[in-house]
Steps between C-alpha positions, in 0.01 A plus 500: 500500500431800719557844346754590773714203391490577128767703327404830343541337158253225594255754639508728195516226235229294672249779548273597206450848646873574491527351152211714379665816634834407339323437171328840517830672584668329203216614274533858633881477454558558872696173493721393213647157435831457675836494325644203688173311562150563360347508852766739632290796390641846454291768671421822316487710818454825308195367317357364826559826688343700217191275497474524884518883487230518229265240644498391864334167421546176693694334217731802473542503879618138490737579211651799679537299819652209309764731350576657839521162675722371223736794561482433876579128470769559236674755720470275807645197317783703347585625846498144638728381221743790549496549876303218660242752621160561341495877544287701261543870437269755661402615150381154395325434832346847492354453150349168605351647820357798310336265248354290784349812658337611175366152423362456851309830467371431147421130537415442864299183435757354259820625662616165639443323169677772299795506741527120503486467120751782452740354753482146361537617141791729586672219690429255216647731237809572708555128557446400135740769379765406756457129421520556124837669547638210701481643854 
């Protein structure tokens, strides 16, 4: 099956790299087991942001991006459910764009990989949390 035809759940669950990152984030307590479903992880955004501010490492960049993308996708889906439109606030979009700019400067060679992993993980977490609540 081509990656474009796979769901985000299939992509994340079927890729050892994503699973390794999730495992590390669980060990670091960036992700906590979900209330409604064990794979619907809760994100400790404060802990992630603090780690990102202290250490601009690749793994922390992915975590910060994952949290920001999760916020982005959550806001977009809530908007769709309420209004039928996927609008996201300027604040949420702005935070994501600012993060992208910083990551692109710090990790030029790895930017695409970091952005892709962050986006997929954020989308995965949003979906799993929405699904676990019956939406």
